[in-house]
Each structure stands twice: as structure tokens, then as C-alpha cells.
C-alpha positions as CSV (number, residue, x, y, z in Angstrom):
1,M,48.3,30.6,-101.3
2,K,50.7,31.1,-97.8
3,Y,48.4,33.8,-95.9
4,C,45.5,31.2,-96.5
5,L,47.5,28.5,-95.3
6,F,48.3,30.6,-92.4
7,L,45.0,31.8,-91.1
8,A,43.5,28.0,-91.3
9,V,46.5,27.6,-88.5
10,I,45.3,29.9,-86.5
11,L,41.6,29.2,-87.0
12,L,42.6,25.2,-85.7
13,S,44.6,26.4,-83.3
14,C,42.4,28.4,-81.6
15,F,39.8,25.8,-81.9
16,S,41.7,23.2,-79.8
17,L,42.6,25.9,-77.0
18,S,38.5,25.9,-76.9
19,A,37.8,22.8,-77.3
20,L,40.3,22.5,-74.5
21,A,39.5,24.7,-72.1
22,Q,36.2,23.2,-72.4
23,S,37.2,19.7,-71.3
24,K,39.3,21.2,-68.2
25,S,35.8,23.1,-67.0
26,K,33.7,19.7,-67.6
27,P,33.8,18.0,-64.4
28,K,35.1,14.6,-64.7
29,P,32.5,12.2,-62.7
30,P,34.4,11.2,-59.6
31,Q,36.1,8.3,-59.9
32,K,37.1,5.5,-57.2
33,N,40.3,4.9,-56.3
34,L,41.9,1.6,-55.5
35,S,41.7,1.8,-51.8
36,Q,38.2,2.2,-52.4
37,K,37.7,-0.3,-55.0
38,K,39.8,-3.2,-52.7
39,M,37.4,-2.5,-49.6
40,E,34.5,-2.7,-51.2
41,Q,35.7,-5.9,-52.4
42,K,36.5,-7.5,-49.0
43,F,33.1,-6.5,-47.6
44,R,30.9,-7.3,-50.3
45,R,28.6,-9.1,-48.7
46,Q,24.8,-10.7,-50.2
47,A,22.1,-9.3,-48.3
48,F,17.8,-9.1,-48.5
49,L,15.7,-6.9,-47.2
50,D,13.0,-8.9,-44.7
51,T,10.2,-7.2,-45.3
52,E,6.4,-7.7,-46.1
53,D,5.9,-8.1,-49.8
54,E,5.3,-5.0,-51.9
55,E,6.6,-3.0,-48.6
56,L,9.4,-0.5,-49.8
57,V,12.4,0.7,-48.1
58,S,13.9,3.9,-48.6
59,V,17.7,4.5,-49.0
60,Y,20.0,7.9,-48.6
61,E,23.2,9.3,-49.5
62,E,23.8,9.8,-46.0
63,K,23.4,7.8,-43.1
64,G,20.8,9.1,-40.1
65,L,18.4,10.1,-42.5
66,N,14.7,8.9,-42.2
67,W,10.9,9.8,-43.9
68,K,11.3,12.7,-41.3
69,N,14.1,14.4,-41.0
70,C,15.1,14.0,-44.6
71,K,13.8,17.5,-45.7
72,R,16.5,20.0,-46.3
73,P,17.2,20.6,-50.0
74,T,20.3,18.5,-50.4
75,C,17.6,15.0,-49.2
76,T,14.4,16.1,-51.0
77,K,13.5,12.2,-52.2
78,A,15.4,9.1,-51.1
79,L,18.4,7.5,-53.5
80,A,15.9,4.2,-53.8
81,W,13.3,2.3,-53.1
82,P,14.7,-1.4,-52.7
83,D,12.1,-4.2,-51.5
84,N,12.5,-7.7,-50.3
85,K,13.2,-9.0,-53.9
86,S,15.5,-6.6,-54.6
87,K,19.5,-7.4,-55.4
88,I,21.5,-5.8,-52.2
89,F,25.5,-6.2,-51.8
90,V,26.9,-4.3,-48.8
91,I,30.1,-2.2,-49.4
92,G,31.5,-1.3,-46.3
93,E,31.4,-1.6,-42.2
94,I,28.7,-1.0,-40.4
95,E,28.3,2.2,-39.1
96,T,25.9,4.9,-36.5
97,A,24.6,7.6,-36.7
98,S,23.0,10.0,-33.8
99,V,19.5,10.1,-35.1
100,V,15.9,11.2,-33.6
101,D,13.9,8.5,-33.7
102,P,10.7,9.3,-36.3
103,Y,8.5,8.0,-33.8
104,S,9.1,8.6,-30.1
105,G,10.7,11.4,-30.8
106,E,14.1,9.9,-29.1
107,R,17.8,10.5,-29.7
108,V,19.0,7.3,-30.4
109,T,22.0,6.0,-31.6
110,E,21.2,3.1,-35.2
111,E,23.6,1.2,-37.3
112,Y,23.8,1.8,-40.9
113,Y,25.2,-0.3,-43.6
114,P,26.4,1.2,-46.7
115,V,25.1,-1.3,-50.1
116,E,25.0,-1.5,-53.5
117,V,21.4,-1.4,-54.8
118,T,19.2,-3.6,-58.0
119,Y,16.0,-3.6,-58.5
120,T,13.4,-3.9,-61.6
121,R,9.9,-1.8,-61.5
122,E,6.8,-1.1,-63.9
123,D,5.7,1.6,-65.5
124,A,2.4,3.0,-65.9
125,G,2.5,0.7,-69.7
126,G,3.6,-2.0,-67.8
127,K,7.2,-2.4,-69.7
128,E,10.0,-2.6,-66.9
129,F,13.0,-0.7,-66.6
130,K,15.9,-1.1,-63.9
131,I,17.2,1.0,-61.1
132,A,20.7,0.4,-60.0
133,V,22.7,2.5,-57.2
134,K,26.4,2.2,-56.6
135,K,26.4,3.4,-53.1
136,A,23.1,3.8,-50.3
137,W,23.0,4.0,-46.5
138,V,20.6,1.1,-45.5
139,E,19.5,0.7,-41.3
140,A,20.3,-1.8,-39.8
141,S,18.1,-3.7,-39.0
142,F,16.1,-4.6,-42.2
143,L,18.9,-6.5,-43.4
144,H,19.8,-10.1,-43.2
145,F,23.0,-11.3,-45.0
146,N,22.5,-15.2,-47.1
147,E,25.1,-16.8,-45.7
148,E,24.0,-16.5,-41.8
149,E,20.4,-17.4,-42.6
150,E,17.6,-18.3,-44.7
151,K,15.5,-16.0,-46.2
152,K,12.1,-16.2,-44.6
153,D,8.6,-16.1,-46.2
154,P,7.0,-12.3,-45.1
155,F,4.0,-12.9,-42.6
156,Y,1.9,-11.5,-45.5
157,K,2.6,-13.1,-48.7
158,A,1.7,-11.3,-51.8
159,E,1.5,-14.4,-53.9
160,L,0.7,-18.2,-53.9
161,I,3.8,-21.0,-54.5
162,K,3.7,-21.9,-58.2
163,T,4.9,-24.8,-58.2
164,P,5.3,-28.0,-55.3
165,V,6.5,-27.4,-52.2
166,T,8.9,-30.6,-51.8
167,P,9.3,-31.9,-48.3
168,P,12.4,-33.4,-46.8
169,N,13.3,-36.4,-46.8
170,L,13.3,-38.1,-42.7
171,R,15.9,-39.7,-43.8
172,D,17.7,-36.2,-44.8
173,G,16.8,-34.7,-41.8
174,P,14.2,-33.5,-39.0
175,L,10.6,-33.9,-40.3
176,S,9.8,-30.2,-41.9
177,E,6.9,-28.7,-40.0
178,E,4.5,-28.4,-43.5
179,C,5.1,-32.5,-43.7
180,R,5.1,-33.7,-39.8
181,P,0.9,-33.3,-39.5
182,L,0.8,-35.5,-42.9
183,I,1.8,-38.3,-42.4
184,S,2.3,-40.9,-39.7
185,K,4.1,-43.4,-41.7
186,K,8.1,-43.3,-41.8
187,G,9.4,-42.4,-44.9
188,L,5.6,-41.1,-46.5
189,C,7.5,-37.2,-47.0
190,H,9.0,-37.4,-50.2
191,L,6.0,-39.3,-52.2
192,P,4.1,-37.1,-55.2
193,E,0.8,-37.0,-53.3
194,V,2.3,-36.1,-49.6
195,T,4.1,-33.5,-51.7
196,Q,1.1,-31.6,-53.5
197,K,-0.7,-32.1,-49.8
198,V,2.0,-30.1,-48.1
199,T,1.8,-27.6,-51.3
200,E,-1.8,-27.2,-50.8
201,E,-1.3,-26.7,-47.5
202,V,1.0,-24.4,-47.4
203,N,-1.2,-22.2,-50.4
204,K,-4.3,-22.7,-48.3
205,N,-2.5,-20.6,-45.2
206,R,-1.0,-18.3,-47.7
207,E,-4.3,-17.3,-49.1
208,K,-5.2,-17.1,-45.7
209,N,-2.5,-14.0,-45.4
210,K,-3.3,-12.8,-48.7
211,K,-6.9,-12.5,-48.0
212,I,-5.4,-10.3,-45.0
213,T,-3.6,-8.0,-46.9
214,Y,-6.9,-7.7,-49.6
215,E,-9.1,-6.6,-46.8
216,T,-6.7,-4.7,-44.9
217,D,-7.0,-2.3,-48.2
218,L,-10.5,-1.8,-47.4
219,I,-10.2,-1.8,-43.9
220,M,-7.7,1.4,-43.5
221,E,-10.1,3.3,-45.4
222,S,-12.0,2.8,-42.3
223,V,-9.9,3.0,-39.5
224,G,-6.7,5.0,-38.3
225,A,-8.3,8.8,-39.0
226,C,-6.7,11.5,-37.7
227,V,-7.3,13.9,-34.8
228,E,-8.0,17.1,-35.3
229,K,-8.5,18.3,-32.1
230,K,-5.5,17.3,-29.5
231,P,-5.1,16.3,-26.3
232,I,-4.3,19.0,-23.7
233,E,-0.8,18.3,-22.2
234,G,-1.4,17.2,-18.7
235,K,-5.4,16.9,-19.4
236,S,-7.5,15.1,-16.6
237,S,-11.0,13.7,-18.0
238,S,-13.4,11.8,-16.9
239,H,-13.6,9.5,-19.8
240,V,-10.1,8.0,-21.7
241,N,-8.0,9.0,-24.7
242,Y,-9.3,6.6,-26.8
243,D,-13.0,7.8,-26.5
244,L,-12.7,11.7,-26.0
245,F,-10.8,11.8,-29.4
246,A,-11.0,8.7,-31.7
247,L,-14.2,7.1,-30.7
248,D,-17.3,8.5,-32.6
249,L,-14.9,9.1,-35.2
250,I,-14.7,5.2,-35.9
251,K,-18.6,5.1,-34.6
252,K,-18.9,7.2,-38.2
253,A,-17.1,5.4,-40.4
254,P,-18.5,2.7,-42.7
255,V,-18.2,-1.2,-42.3
256,P,-16.5,-3.2,-45.0
257,E,-18.6,-6.4,-46.3
258,I,-15.7,-8.7,-44.9
259,Q,-16.8,-12.4,-43.2
260,R,-14.5,-13.5,-40.4
261,E,-13.1,-17.1,-39.6
262,D,-16.6,-17.7,-38.1
263,T,-18.2,-16.7,-41.6
264,E,-20.2,-13.9,-40.1
265,F,-19.8,-10.8,-41.2
266,M,-17.8,-8.3,-39.2
267,T,-19.0,-5.8,-37.5
268,R,-19.1,-2.4,-35.9
269,N,-17.7,-3.3,-33.1
270,D,-15.1,-5.2,-34.5
271,L,-13.7,-2.5,-36.4
272,I,-13.8,-1.0,-33.2
273,N,-11.3,-3.1,-32.0
274,I,-8.8,-3.2,-35.0
275,D,-8.8,0.6,-34.8
276,A,-8.3,0.7,-30.9
277,L,-5.2,-2.4,-31.4
278,A,-3.5,-1.1,-34.7
279,R,-3.5,2.5,-32.8
280,T,-2.3,0.9,-29.8
281,L,0.4,-1.1,-31.5
282,Y,1.6,2.2,-33.7
283,G,1.8,4.2,-30.2
284,E,3.6,1.6,-28.7
285,V,6.0,0.1,-30.7
286,A,6.3,1.8,-33.9
287,S,9.9,1.8,-34.2
288,C,10.6,-1.8,-33.7
289,F,8.1,-3.1,-36.8
290,K,11.8,-2.8,-38.7
291,K,12.9,-5.6,-36.5
292,G,10.1,-7.7,-37.9
293,L,6.5,-7.9,-37.5
294,N,7.1,-11.2,-34.8
295,H,7.3,-7.6,-32.5
296,P,3.8,-5.8,-32.1
297,M,3.0,-9.9,-33.2
298,A,4.0,-10.4,-29.4
299,V,2.5,-7.0,-28.0
300,A,-1.1,-7.9,-30.0
301,R,-1.1,-11.3,-28.4
302,I,-0.2,-10.0,-25.0
303,A,-3.5,-7.9,-25.6
304,I,-5.9,-10.4,-26.2
305,N,-4.7,-12.4,-23.7
306,R,-5.4,-9.6,-21.3
307,A,-8.9,-9.6,-22.9
308,N,-9.2,-12.7,-22.5
309,T,-8.7,-12.9,-18.6
310,D,-10.0,-11.0,-15.3
311,Q,-11.5,-7.8,-16.7
312,S,-11.4,-5.9,-13.6
313,A,-7.8,-6.0,-13.8
314,Y,-7.1,-4.5,-17.0
315,I,-10.0,-2.3,-17.8
316,T,-9.5,1.3,-15.6
317,G,-10.5,4.9,-16.4
318,R,-14.3,5.4,-17.6
319,H,-15.4,4.5,-21.0
320,K,-18.6,5.4,-23.3
321,T,-21.6,2.7,-23.8
322,G,-21.4,-0.1,-26.3
323,K,-17.8,-0.3,-26.6
324,P,-16.6,-3.9,-26.8
325,T,-13.8,-5.0,-24.4
326,L,-10.9,-5.4,-26.3
327,A,-10.9,-1.8,-27.2
328,K,-11.7,-0.7,-23.1
329,M,-8.9,-2.8,-21.9
330,L,-6.7,-1.7,-25.3
331,T,-7.1,2.1,-24.0
332,S,-7.4,2.2,-21.0
333,D,-5.0,4.9,-19.7
334,T,-2.9,2.1,-16.8
335,Q,-2.7,-0.8,-19.4
336,F,-0.6,0.9,-22.8
337,N,1.2,3.6,-22.2
338,T,0.2,4.8,-25.7
339,W,-3.1,6.4,-24.0
340,S,-1.6,7.9,-20.9
341,D,-1.5,12.0,-21.3
342,E,2.3,12.3,-20.2
343,H,5.5,10.1,-20.7
344,I,8.0,9.9,-17.9
345,D,11.0,10.8,-20.1
346,E,14.0,7.9,-19.6
347,K,17.1,9.8,-19.6
348,T,15.3,12.8,-16.9
349,K,12.9,11.1,-15.3
350,L,10.8,13.8,-15.8
351,P,6.9,13.8,-17.4
352,R,6.2,15.2,-20.8
353,S,3.6,15.1,-23.8
354,N,3.6,11.7,-25.1
355,P,4.9,11.2,-28.6
356,A,2.7,7.5,-28.9
357,L,-0.5,9.3,-28.2
358,E,0.1,12.2,-30.8
359,N,1.0,9.1,-33.3
360,A,-1.3,7.2,-31.9
361,L,-4.2,9.5,-32.8
362,C,-2.6,10.7,-36.1
363,P,-1.1,7.8,-37.7
364,Q,0.7,8.4,-40.6
365,S,-2.1,6.5,-43.4
366,K,1.0,6.2,-46.2
367,D,3.5,4.5,-43.4
368,A,4.1,0.5,-43.9
369,V,4.3,1.0,-40.4
370,W,0.8,1.7,-40.2
371,K,-0.8,-0.8,-42.7
372,N,1.6,-3.7,-41.0
373,A,-0.6,-2.2,-37.7
374,V,-3.8,-2.9,-39.6
375,R,-2.9,-6.4,-40.9
376,I,-1.8,-7.5,-37.7
377,A,-5.4,-6.0,-35.7
378,T,-6.7,-7.5,-38.2
379,E,-5.6,-11.0,-38.3
380,A,-6.6,-10.8,-34.4
381,V,-10.0,-10.0,-34.3
382,L,-11.0,-11.2,-37.5
383,Y,-9.4,-14.2,-37.2
384,P,-8.7,-15.3,-33.8
385,K,-7.8,-18.6,-34.4
386,K,-5.2,-18.4,-36.9
387,F,-3.9,-15.7,-35.0
388,E,-3.5,-17.6,-32.1
389,E,-1.5,-20.7,-33.7
390,R,0.4,-18.4,-35.4
391,T,1.5,-16.2,-32.0
392,A,1.0,-20.0,-30.3
393,A,4.6,-19.3,-28.2
394,V,3.4,-16.6,-26.7
395,G,1.1,-18.5,-25.0
396,D,-1.8,-17.4,-23.0
397,N,-0.5,-16.8,-19.5
398,V,2.2,-13.9,-21.2
399,K,0.3,-11.1,-20.4
400,N,3.2,-8.6,-19.5
401,F,5.5,-6.8,-21.6
402,T,8.4,-4.1,-22.2
403,S,9.7,-1.9,-25.3
404,R,13.2,-0.2,-25.3
405,M,13.2,0.0,-21.0
406,D,14.9,-1.1,-18.8
407,F,12.4,-2.6,-16.0
408,S,14.6,-5.4,-14.8
409,E,13.9,-4.9,-11.4
410,R,10.4,-4.3,-11.7
411,Y,10.2,-7.5,-13.4
412,K,13.0,-9.5,-10.9
413,K,10.1,-11.4,-9.6
414,F,8.8,-12.4,-13.2
415,K,9.8,-15.1,-15.8
416,E,11.1,-13.8,-18.9
417,V,9.5,-15.6,-21.8
418,K,11.6,-15.5,-25.3
419,P,9.2,-17.0,-27.9
420,K,10.0,-17.5,-31.3
421,I,7.3,-16.5,-33.2
422,E,7.3,-18.1,-37.3
423,G,11.2,-18.7,-36.8
424,R,11.7,-15.2,-35.7
425,A,13.3,-14.2,-32.3
426,L,12.3,-11.2,-30.3
427,A,15.0,-8.6,-30.0
428,K,16.0,-8.1,-26.4
429,E,16.3,-4.8,-27.2
430,C,13.2,-3.9,-28.3
431,V,10.7,-5.9,-27.0
432,R,10.8,-7.9,-23.8
433,L,7.7,-10.5,-22.8
434,W,7.1,-11.5,-18.6
435,E,5.3,-14.6,-17.2
436,I,3.9,-14.0,-13.6
437,P,5.6,-17.6,-12.4
438,I,3.3,-20.1,-10.6
439,P,4.0,-20.9,-7.1
440,I,5.2,-24.6,-7.0
441,K,3.9,-26.3,-3.8
442,K,6.1,-28.0,-2.0
443,K,5.1,-31.3,-1.2
444,K,4.8,-32.7,3.0
445,I,7.4,-34.9,3.9
């Protein structure tokens, strides 16, 4: 009996030691210390992504990562892909990182926020599942804070308003933009029939935006074909670069059956104009899309303004026959840096291969920037009145812009224009607009 008890004690001791060894060898999940928790509570602020509907933003485990440089073994994919409906909290101070811009190829300093992200998605069977990431890094350009500004509608809304929009009563403050054109007598904005009319007008505009989103999917199958034969550095030719490398591709692409604003069906020339404008925006200001679509929209409006003016001033070089006016102006090598053979490096002031041209000739088809470039080009070409109304703050006389460059000396005799497109101001470090001042004739005394 004593022998059996002794053997049981030995076995129990061995089991306990084995369990203890396993518990020591098993790594414990990292625990936040008290100071870290307090810091997160101190900086915790609710934010939102100012992006288009259904547009996903990648967030990473380290700051300074993006879709192009995140290729090493420890960075095979992002931690999460939130959208503008996701719940986001900033949990720390803003920090900077030196990164190579995925579009321009230049080394720049970007700002990042540590964030907590939560959102729900649906699987293939339609069942919802939740994604929650306690800490990830996102570019500060995408974020806006709830307490600082009201969340604005995307430029290309995917959904219509299901409940009526109630405009503010005149007694409560200034009349809303939606209500102002619908009434003429003071105090009528709050009436139910006016409220319903406002909702119908808002939905009518959103229906157009939703239609553009749908049409973009069709058009993207035809535009933006990647050019396999790239231009030789420093090459000069009788034709402009677009005609040499991209024009024949778009001439062979199918033209979608889409009705324009004037109810006519879009033509081959419309498709060429959309392709040329989308490629130009993608090459010229791709890095600015994350700051808001008002930036590429402003550049697109300048392109339209140039095309609607004296053609001899903006169309240079040799173009193939049958090419529409807008495409000619866009792809003249003296108008947009995108279509030049060489690019002058801002730091060294020496010519180098033009990354904007390389991007324009082979846009990333799954890139949200490219899709939004096609959306803007589609609206500008197929719905010119709607686009001009949306960008009315830019005006018809603004035909010059600078992007991420200091050309203040060149434009010192120009007047800087600072329009807001749908309530969004242009970021000075991204896009600046310039207007040639009209001299005022002095009256003779």
C-alpha cells in the first residue's frame, strides 16, 4: 500500500512539473502596460475616412507602408481594409515616416496615425462577420475628426437616401443649398412637401452619381490598357507619346452602350477623351487623390477650360487624324507633365525618366485611384453640364495649376484661386490654381 502511495506521489509530481514547463514555454500574449493604456485613452478620438463608397483603405502594422513597398515576408498583407462606414478611433499622436511615393517615385515625408479599427463585412453566403484591429497605422491624409468637421457625402454615392432629408427652417439659420432653389417665400423650407421635394432633388443628384459609378465599371473594361512597349528615355518622335503608345489600343477597344447627358449614345471619340483624361489625371495628381477627389476634379476642370478656349494656344505637337480636341490638348507634351519624355527632378534639377508617363501608360486596374480617375473623366466627358455645375467654383477662366511644386516665382503675376468643390477646399501642398489677372483699364480724368 505504501509503495502504491509513493508511486502515485511521484507520478503526480512529474505531471505537475511537466505542466509547469509547458506553461513557461508557451508564449503569453503581449499585455499593455498601464502607461500605454493611459496614453491611448488620452489621445482617443473618433475619426472617419473621407473616401468614396466601397473604397477600401489598407492599414498596416507599421507606419510608412503602402501597397507598393509592402512586399517583404513580414508584410505580405495589410492588417485590415476599412471603408468610410468603419468605426475608427485614433489612439496616439501623429508620427512621420520617410517613404517612396508609389506614384512619383520620389522620397517624401508622410504623416500617420495609430488607429483602432472595427467594421463588418459579408462572406460569399451573405453572412456578416466582424473585423476588429486594436492597433494599425493609416496615412493621416485619409482621416478626418468628428469633432472638427461634419462628415460629407462621397462625390460618387453608392446608395440613395431612404428617409426624407429635413432642410433647416429659416429661423434656425442660413437656408440650405438644397432648399434655396426650391422656395421663394420665407419659412416654407420646413414644410413636409418641401422636405419631400428636397429629398427627391438630392436623390436625383445621387442617382446620377450612382449611374456614373455603374457606367465606370463598364468603361473601365475598355480604357486604361497597359502599354507593353514603353517609350525610350529621351526619345523624340513625330507624334506625341499618347498617339505612339495608347491611341491604337483605345481605338480597338469596345465602346459601351451608354447614353450621354444629351441622351445620345457615347461615341468612339468620347471613349478616347475619357481614356486620355483618366490617364492624365492618374499620371499628374495620383498622389493627391487621397486628400480628396476635389483635387483631380479641379485639374479636370482646367483641362476642360483649356479645350474650350483658343486651341492654337494649348494644342502642340503632331497628332494622328481623327483624334478629338480634348484628347489632343490633354496629350500635347507642353500641357501636362505626364506626356513629356523626361521629368526634371525637383532636387537635382536634372532630367530623368518620367514616372508620371510610366504610370499613365500602365495604370493599376485594381487601384482605387485609377477607378476614381475614370469616374471623374466619365462625368466630365459624358455629363459636361453636371460636371461644370459641380466644379463651378473653379470658373471658366482658370487654366493653370501647379501640383506639389513651388512655382510661386513663375506665377507671381497670376492670381491664385482658392475654390471649394462641394465644400472641400484644395490642399495648398497638393494642387494650386492660377488665373491670369485681367488688367483694369484706368478711367481718364
